[in-house]
C-alpha positions, 0 to 999 in steps of 0.5 A: 852800793859798790861792794856786796855786804853779806855774812854766812852763818853756820849752825849744826842742827842738835837735839836742842835746836829741834821742833821738839825741843823748842816747842814748835812741833812735834817731829825731831827735824830743825825748828823754825825758830831756829832757823830764824834766829840764824838768818838774823844773825847772819844779817846782824854780822852783815850790817855790822861791816856798816856800823861805826864806832859806837853803833849796832843794829837791831832787828825790826821784822823778819819774814821767814819761809821755812820750806824744807827739813833739815834732821839731826846732824845737818849743818845749816848754812845762812847767808843774809845779802844786804839789798837795801839801805834807807837812812838807818834802815837795813834790808836783807835777803837771806837763803839757808841752806842743808848742803845744796838745798834750799831750805829757807829764805826771809827777808829781814829789816835792821836799824842801825842805831847809837848804842848809848842813846838806844840803851838810855830809853829802856 
């Protein structure tokens, strides 16, 4: 790949995206499902750089490691970097940080699809 394909998504931890609110845990800390969502969002936005008109990407798998808690008020940055492309399949490594501390990592796969053909399969 000649140039790096990456994107950083940002989210603030609020009561709405805590483990308590999302029913994924008992504590008022950033929820793992919210972490996965901001990570996937970063990859989706990075992947737009590779799509032609009439195309988008869809997620197919994500393996998330939630390494450290983040309190309400923290700002979480998730950076997705393209690490592989095989035909329509894209692979991203994602790192999420709360300030300078790594709070999570992920490997995520997406596929480039034709929007009209994809929606016609529903």
